[in-house]
C-alpha positions as CSV (number, residue, x, y, z in Angstrom):
1,M,0.0,0.0,0.0
2,K,2.9,2.4,0.8
3,I,4.4,1.8,-2.6
4,L,1.0,2.4,-4.3
5,G,0.6,5.6,-2.4
6,L,4.0,6.7,-3.5
7,I,3.3,6.1,-7.1
8,I,0.0,8.0,-6.9
9,G,1.8,10.9,-5.2
10,V,4.4,11.0,-8.0
11,F,1.7,11.3,-10.7
12,L,-0.1,14.0,-8.7
13,L,3.1,16.0,-8.4
14,I,3.8,15.7,-12.1
15,A,0.2,16.9,-12.9
16,V,0.0,19.7,-10.3
17,F,3.4,21.3,-10.2
18,P,4.2,24.0,-12.7
19,Q,6.2,23.0,-15.8
20,G,9.9,24.1,-16.2
21,V,11.1,27.5,-17.0
22,R,7.6,28.4,-18.2
23,A,6.5,28.2,-14.5
24,Q,5.6,31.2,-12.5
25,Q,8.8,32.3,-10.7
26,A,9.1,32.0,-6.9
27,W,10.9,35.3,-6.1
28,V,10.1,36.6,-2.6
29,E,10.5,40.3,-1.6
30,S,12.7,40.0,1.5
31,D,14.3,43.4,2.2
32,Y,14.6,47.0,1.0
33,C,18.0,48.1,2.3
34,N,20.9,46.8,0.2
35,N,23.8,46.1,2.6
36,A,26.1,45.5,-0.4
37,T,25.9,49.2,-1.4
38,G,26.1,50.5,2.2
39,E,22.4,50.8,3.0
40,Y,21.1,49.6,6.3
41,K,17.7,49.4,8.1
42,I,17.0,51.9,10.8
43,T,16.8,50.3,14.2
44,R,15.4,51.5,17.5
45,D,18.8,52.1,19.1
46,M,19.5,54.8,16.4
47,I,16.5,56.9,17.6
48,K,17.5,58.9,20.7
49,N,14.1,60.0,22.1
50,S,12.9,59.4,25.6
51,D,9.3,59.2,24.4
52,S,8.9,55.5,23.6
53,G,5.7,56.3,21.7
54,S,7.7,58.7,19.4
55,V,10.3,56.0,18.9
56,T,7.7,53.4,17.9
57,A,6.0,55.9,15.6
58,S,9.3,56.7,13.9
59,M,10.0,53.0,13.4
60,I,6.6,52.5,11.8
61,E,7.3,55.4,9.4
62,A,10.7,54.0,8.6
63,E,9.4,50.6,7.8
64,S,6.3,51.8,6.0
65,F,8.2,54.1,3.7
66,K,11.3,51.8,3.4
67,I,13.8,54.3,4.7
68,C,17.4,53.3,4.9
69,T,20.5,54.9,6.4
70,T,24.0,55.0,4.9
71,D,25.5,56.0,8.3
72,R,24.5,53.8,11.3
73,S,26.4,56.0,13.8
74,L,24.1,59.0,13.4
75,H,21.5,59.9,16.1
76,I,17.9,60.3,14.9
77,Q,15.5,62.5,16.9
78,K,12.3,61.4,14.9
79,I,10.9,60.5,11.6
80,D,7.7,62.3,10.6
81,D,5.7,63.7,7.7
82,P,6.0,67.3,6.5
83,V,2.8,69.2,7.0
84,G,0.6,68.7,4.0
85,W,2.9,66.1,2.4
86,A,1.3,62.7,3.3
87,N,3.4,60.9,0.7
88,E,6.8,62.1,2.1
89,R,8.7,61.5,5.3
90,Y,11.6,63.5,6.7
91,V,14.3,62.3,9.1
92,R,15.4,64.7,11.9
93,Y,18.9,63.9,13.0
94,C,22.3,65.2,14.2
95,P,24.9,65.3,11.5
96,G,28.4,63.8,11.7
97,G,30.5,64.7,14.7
98,K,27.3,65.6,16.7
99,A,25.0,63.6,18.8
100,I,21.7,64.0,20.7
101,P,22.9,64.8,24.2
102,Y,21.5,63.0,27.3
103,L,20.1,65.5,29.8
104,K,22.0,64.0,32.8
105,F,20.1,65.8,35.5
106,E,16.7,65.3,33.9
107,G,17.2,61.7,33.0
108,E,16.1,61.9,29.3
109,Y,17.4,62.7,25.9
110,S,17.3,66.3,24.6
111,G,14.7,67.4,22.1
112,G,16.3,70.8,21.6
113,G,19.4,70.2,19.5
114,C,22.8,68.5,19.0
115,C,26.0,68.6,21.0
116,A,29.5,67.3,20.2
117,I,29.9,63.6,20.7
118,G,30.7,62.8,24.3
119,E,29.1,65.9,25.8
120,I,26.0,66.0,28.0
121,G,23.1,68.4,27.8
122,L,21.7,70.9,30.2
123,L,18.1,72.2,30.0
124,G,18.4,76.0,30.0
125,Y,16.2,79.0,29.7
126,Q,12.9,78.3,27.7
127,N,13.9,74.7,27.5
128,R,16.8,75.4,25.3
129,T,19.6,72.8,25.4
130,T,23.2,73.7,26.2
131,C,26.2,71.4,26.0
132,C,28.7,70.6,28.8
133,P,31.8,68.4,28.9
134,G,31.1,64.7,29.6
135,N,32.8,65.0,33.1
136,T,30.3,67.5,34.3
137,V,28.9,66.6,37.7
138,S,26.5,69.5,38.3
139,D,25.4,72.9,37.0
140,E,25.4,76.0,39.2
141,G,24.8,79.6,38.2
142,G,24.5,78.6,34.6
143,K,28.0,77.0,34.5
144,C,29.2,73.4,34.0
145,I,30.8,72.2,37.3
146,L,33.4,69.5,36.4
147,D,34.6,66.6,38.5
148,N,37.8,68.5,39.3
149,N,35.7,71.3,40.9
150,S,36.5,73.7,38.0
151,S,33.8,75.3,35.9
152,V,33.3,76.2,32.3
153,N,30.6,78.0,30.4
154,P,28.1,75.8,28.5
155,V,27.9,76.0,24.7
156,M,24.6,76.4,22.9
157,S,23.5,73.3,21.1
158,T,23.2,73.3,17.3
159,P,19.9,72.8,15.5
160,F,18.8,69.4,14.2
161,T,19.1,68.7,10.5
162,D,16.1,67.6,8.5
163,V,16.3,65.6,5.3
164,T,13.3,64.4,3.2
165,A,13.9,60.8,2.2
166,T,14.1,60.2,-1.6
167,A,15.7,57.6,-3.8
168,S,18.9,59.7,-3.9
169,S,18.9,61.6,-0.6
170,F,21.8,61.3,1.9
171,P,22.4,60.0,4.6
172,Y,18.7,58.7,4.7
173,K,17.1,57.5,1.5
174,L,14.2,55.4,0.3
175,G,15.2,51.8,-0.3
176,A,14.2,49.6,-3.2
177,P,12.7,46.1,-3.0
178,L,15.2,43.2,-2.8
179,F,14.3,39.7,-3.7
180,T,15.5,36.2,-2.6
181,C,14.9,32.8,-4.1
182,P,13.4,30.6,-1.4
183,S,15.6,27.8,0.0
184,D,13.2,25.1,-1.3
185,A,13.3,26.5,-4.8
186,C,16.0,26.4,-7.5
187,L,18.1,29.3,-8.7
188,V,18.9,29.1,-12.4
189,D,21.3,31.2,-14.4
190,N,19.6,32.9,-17.3
191,P,22.2,34.3,-19.7
192,T,21.0,35.8,-22.9
193,F,21.1,33.4,-25.9
194,Q,22.8,30.7,-23.8
195,R,21.5,27.6,-22.1
196,K,19.9,28.0,-18.7
197,T,22.0,26.3,-16.0
198,L,21.1,25.2,-12.5
199,L,23.5,26.9,-10.1
200,E,25.3,24.9,-7.5
201,D,24.4,27.3,-4.7
202,N,21.5,29.6,-3.9
203,N,23.0,32.4,-1.9
204,T,20.3,35.0,-2.4
205,N,19.3,34.6,1.2
206,S,22.6,36.2,2.2
207,Y,22.9,38.4,-0.9
208,P,19.4,39.4,-2.1
209,L,19.0,40.8,-5.6
210,T,17.5,44.0,-6.9
211,Q,14.6,44.0,-9.3
212,S,17.0,44.4,-12.3
213,Q,19.4,41.7,-11.1
214,T,16.6,39.1,-10.9
215,L,16.3,39.4,-14.7
216,D,19.7,37.5,-14.9
217,Y,18.2,34.5,-13.1
218,I,15.2,32.3,-12.9
219,C,13.8,31.2,-9.6
220,L,11.9,28.0,-10.1
221,P,9.4,27.0,-7.3
222,Q,9.7,23.6,-5.7
223,G,8.3,20.9,-7.8
224,A,8.7,22.7,-11.1
225,S,9.9,20.7,-14.1
226,M,13.5,21.3,-15.1
227,V,12.7,21.1,-18.9
228,G,15.0,23.6,-20.7
229,V,17.5,23.6,-17.8
230,Y,20.9,22.0,-17.7
231,G,23.1,20.9,-14.9
232,P,26.5,22.5,-14.0
233,D,28.3,19.8,-16.1
234,G,26.0,20.3,-19.1
235,E,23.6,17.4,-18.5
236,D,20.0,17.8,-19.6
237,L,17.6,17.9,-16.6
238,K,14.4,17.6,-18.6
239,D,13.2,14.5,-16.7
240,L,13.8,15.9,-13.3
241,F,12.1,18.4,-10.9
242,C,13.2,21.3,-8.7
243,S,13.7,20.7,-5.0
244,Y,16.0,22.6,-2.6
245,Q,18.4,23.7,-5.3
246,Q,18.6,20.2,-6.7
247,A,17.2,18.4,-9.7
248,V,15.5,15.3,-8.4
249,D,13.5,12.5,-9.8
250,P,9.7,12.3,-9.1
251,V,10.1,9.7,-6.3
252,V,12.6,11.9,-4.4
253,L,10.3,14.9,-4.9
254,T,7.4,13.0,-3.3
255,L,9.6,11.9,-0.4
256,V,10.7,15.5,0.2
257,S,7.1,16.8,0.1
258,I,5.9,14.4,2.8
259,N,9.0,14.6,5.0
260,P,8.1,16.6,8.2
261,D,11.8,17.1,9.2
262,I,12.5,19.2,6.1
263,S,9.5,21.4,6.7
264,S,10.6,22.0,10.3
265,C,13.7,23.8,9.0
266,Q,11.5,26.6,7.8
267,E,11.0,27.6,11.4
268,I,14.7,28.6,11.8
269,D,15.2,32.4,11.5
270,D,18.9,32.4,10.5
271,L,19.0,31.9,6.8
272,A,22.4,30.2,6.7
273,E,21.5,27.8,9.5
274,R,18.2,27.0,7.8
275,Q,20.0,26.0,4.6
276,N,22.4,23.8,6.6
277,C,19.3,22.2,8.2
278,L,17.7,21.5,4.8
279,E,20.9,20.0,3.4
280,C,21.2,17.8,6.5
281,F,17.7,16.3,6.3
282,M,18.0,15.9,2.5
283,K,20.7,13.2,3.2
284,N,17.9,11.1,4.7
285,I,16.1,10.8,1.3
286,D,16.8,7.5,-0.3
287,P,14.6,6.9,-3.4
288,N,15.6,3.2,-3.5
289,N,14.5,2.7,0.1
290,P,11.7,5.1,1.1
291,N,11.4,3.4,4.5
292,A,15.1,3.6,5.3
293,P,15.8,4.8,8.9
294,K,16.6,8.5,9.2
295,A,20.3,8.6,10.1
296,F,20.9,12.3,10.0
297,V,19.4,14.8,12.5
298,Y,20.1,18.5,12.8
299,S,20.9,19.9,16.2
300,S,22.7,22.9,17.9
301,I,26.1,21.3,17.0
302,G,25.1,20.9,13.3
303,C,24.3,17.8,11.3
304,V,24.8,14.6,13.3
305,D,25.0,11.1,11.8
306,T,23.3,9.0,14.4
307,R,24.4,5.7,13.0
308,Q,26.4,3.9,15.7
309,N,29.8,3.8,14.1
310,E,29.7,7.4,12.7
311,F,28.3,8.8,16.0
312,I,31.1,7.1,18.1
313,T,33.7,8.5,15.7
314,R,32.2,12.0,15.8
315,L,32.0,11.9,19.6
316,F,35.6,11.0,20.0
317,Q,36.7,13.5,17.4
318,I,35.0,16.3,19.3
319,G,36.4,15.1,22.6
320,F,40.0,14.8,21.4
321,G,39.7,18.2,19.6
322,M,38.6,19.9,22.8
323,L,41.4,18.3,24.8
324,G,44.0,19.3,22.3
325,G,42.7,22.8,22.1
326,F,42.7,23.1,25.9
327,G,46.3,21.9,26.0
328,V,47.4,24.6,23.5
329,L,45.6,27.3,25.5
330,R,47.4,26.2,28.6
331,I,50.8,26.5,26.8
332,M,49.9,30.0,25.7
333,W,48.8,31.0,29.2
334,G,52.0,29.5,30.6
335,S,54.1,31.5,28.1
336,I,52.3,34.7,29.3
337,L,53.0,33.9,33.0
338,R,56.7,33.4,32.1
339,Q,56.8,37.1,31.0
340,S,56.2,38.1,34.6
341,T,58.9,39.4,37.0
342,D,57.5,37.3,39.8
343,P,59.6,34.1,40.3
344,A,56.6,32.2,41.5
345,K,54.6,33.0,38.4
346,I,57.6,32.2,36.2
347,Q,57.8,28.7,37.8
348,E,54.0,28.3,37.5
349,G,54.2,29.1,33.8
350,K,57.0,26.6,33.3
351,D,55.2,23.8,35.1
352,M,52.0,24.6,33.1
353,I,53.9,24.4,29.8
354,T,55.7,21.2,30.7
355,S,52.5,19.4,31.9
356,S,50.6,20.6,28.8
357,I,53.3,19.3,26.4
358,W,53.3,15.9,28.2
359,A,49.5,15.8,28.0
360,L,49.5,16.5,24.2
361,I,52.2,13.8,23.7
362,T,50.0,11.3,25.7
363,L,47.0,12.3,23.6
364,A,48.9,11.7,20.4
365,V,50.0,8.3,21.6
366,T,46.5,7.4,22.8
367,I,44.9,7.8,19.3
368,P,46.9,5.0,17.5
369,L,46.6,2.8,20.7
370,L,42.8,3.2,20.7
371,R,42.7,2.4,17.0
372,F,44.8,-0.8,17.4
373,L,42.8,-2.0,20.4
374,G,39.3,-1.0,19.1
375,I,39.7,-1.9,15.4
376,N,42.4,-4.6,15.0
377,L,42.2,-6.4,18.3
378,L,38.7,-6.2,19.7
379,Q,36.9,-5.1,16.4
380,L,34.5,-2.9,18.4
381,L,35.2,0.4,16.6
382,P,34.6,1.5,12.9
383,I,37.5,1.3,10.4
384,N,37.5,5.1,10.1
385,F,37.7,5.7,13.8
386,L,39.9,8.8,14.3
387,G,41.5,8.0,10.9
């Protein structure tokens, strides 16, 4: 019955899934700030405003209008709409070399202007902000009292700078949509007047493409026929189907579609880790044996082969690697102690280096001894154990 269900599933997939390069593409709009060209999303920590409601409103405006920054060090006071211009947004900020000062004695950020980086703000007459050195401990008689009991006159803050975000404004601008090809799809090179080739890697999750760049590629959805597409070595993929950047036969495609482990990878937020998860679980797909046990699992330490021999080997590899690394660190620390002028620390460093070297020698001798006992003599360990 299982084999019959598998055959039925194959025919359904062939009938339902879109066909080849004629299929509707699977591009997904993923971002709007192009990090590759120095554009970055505005984050809450860039907005120096003690009114949390204003910070939230500014973030909503930034995301709604897709506003990016080219300088993440600048302080933003707020993002708002000009009066009467509902389709535009301006960013009020302090230019380079300036920052929104913290009103030390009021416990909030200033809303009245900018000070030099490192200075604090004082709230003066008519709520005007003045600037004092960072080591100011109090204000008396309109002066900044420093921590050495001297005093200096405060400096008037400079006005905020406003810039209306456009496609070419600086240092805040409107971003353009960026697109990724989903990890379960297939990224195909689409050169003009040349054969379309399935790429070995789909790195658009890390490096999203602009609208114009997507024209150089085809993003086939999972299950699409590979008719008209060729492999990296020039082989014709017309009888295969797209699945996780691979050209697979219908049986494998069916197994992938009903594998719950693979779908669980979609819950991982980090794109690179999600791809590693998918590649790990794909190793469990065996078209010649659909009921084969699932040997590979994905965990916090990566893809783990749970078959007994491979698991034992991996466990010992990690253990011996950690012991070796610890020995090297002890040698380095001992070398640092020997630079001291204290005779006790010099001796301690010498003893630490000596004991660590002996430990590493013992570790190196233990490996071939374990291989001889476990493989040749007792035949309890796999042939590739620590090989």
